[in-house]
C-alpha positions in Angstrom: 0.0 0.2 0.1 2.9 2.5 0.9 4.8 1.5 -2.2 2.3 3.7 -4.4 3.0 7.0 -2.3 5.2 9.4 -3.8 7.4 11.1 -1.5 9.9 13.2 -2.1 13.3 13.5 0.0 12.1 17.2 0.7 8.4 16.3 2.1 10.5 14.7 5.2 11.5 18.1 6.2 7.7 18.8 7.5 8.2 15.7 9.6 11.3 17.1 11.2 9.9 20.5 11.5 6.3 19.0 13.3 8.8 16.9 15.9 11.1 19.7 16.8 8.4 21.9 17.4 6.6 19.0 19.7 9.5 18.6 21.3 10.8 22.1 22.0 7.5 22.6 23.4 7.6 19.6 25.7 11.0 20.8 26.8 10.1 23.9 27.5 7.5 23.0 29.8 9.0 20.1 31.4 12.1 22.8 31.8 9.6 25.4 33.5 8.2 22.9 35.8 11.3 21.7 37.2 12.7 25.3 37.7 9.7 26.4 40.0 10.1 27.9 42.8 9.3 26.0 46.1 6.5 28.7 47.0 4.9 28.7 43.4 4.8 24.5 43.5 3.7 24.5 47.0 0.2 26.9 45.8 0.2 24.9 43.1 -0.4 21.7 45.1 -2.9 23.3 47.5 -5.4 24.4 44.1 -8.8 22.4 44.4 -9.2 20.2 41.5 -13.2 20.1 41.8 -15.9 22.1 43.4 -16.7 21.1 46.9 -20.2 21.0 45.4 -19.4 18.6 42.6 -17.8 16.3 45.1 -20.9 16.2 47.2 -23.1 15.5 44.5 -21.1 12.3 43.1 -20.5 10.8 47.0 
């Protein structure tokens, strides 16, 4: 099936650019998370993930 596809050499550039973009976004997010100050991490850890009202209805 894939033998019928006509792929030019320059078309691999799109794949490389897409992968590089995704990798750079992931690494940037990971770097910022690792370099976050302790106070900010603790503040994020205390954030509520659900409303009390929503939690009570499910119980």
